C-alpha positions in Angstrom: 25.4 -1.0 -4.1 23.3 -4.2 -4.6 22.0 -4.1 -1.0 20.7 -0.6 -1.4 18.7 -1.6 -4.5 17.3 -4.6 -2.7 16.4 -2.4 0.3 14.5 0.1 -1.9 12.7 -2.7 -3.7 11.6 -4.2 -0.4 10.5 -0.8 0.9 8.3 -0.2 -2.2 6.8 -3.7 -2.0 6.1 -3.2 1.7 4.4 0.1 1.1 2.2 -1.4 -1.7 1.2 -4.3 0.5 0.3 -2.0 3.3 -1.9 0.1 1.0 -3.6 -3.0 -0.4 -4.2 -4.3 3.1 -5.9 -1.0 4.1 -8.1 -1.0 1.1 -9.2 -4.6 1.7 -9.9 -3.8 5.4 -12.0 -0.8 4.6 -13.9 -2.7 1.8 -14.6 -5.5 4.3 -15.9 -3.2 6.9 -18.2 -1.3 4.5 -19.5 -4.6 3.1 -20.3 -5.9 6.5 -22.1 -2.7 7.5 -24.2 -2.8 4.3 -25.1 -6.5 4.9 -26.2 -5.7 8.5 -28.4 -2.8 7.2 -30.0 -4.9 4.5 -30.6 -7.8 6.9 -32.3 -5.4 9.3 -34.5 -4.2 6.5 -35.5 -7.7 5.6 -36.3 -8.5 9.2 -38.3 -5.3 9.5 -40.4 -6.1 6.4 -40.8 -9.8 7.3 -44.4 -9.4 8.4 -45.4 -7.9 5.1 -44.2 -10.9 3.1 -46.6 -13.7 2.3 -45.9 -16.9 0.4 
């Protein structure tokens, strides 16, 4: 009886950790892509900047 409760708790925690991991992975990929795009825009407009 106690083992079954422990197993269910571990399954729920594992599923939650997996979901959080996927969300963090997707967020990291999207952030990286946006940084590359913005960096390319800065390099493209570099000749227009004067200090």
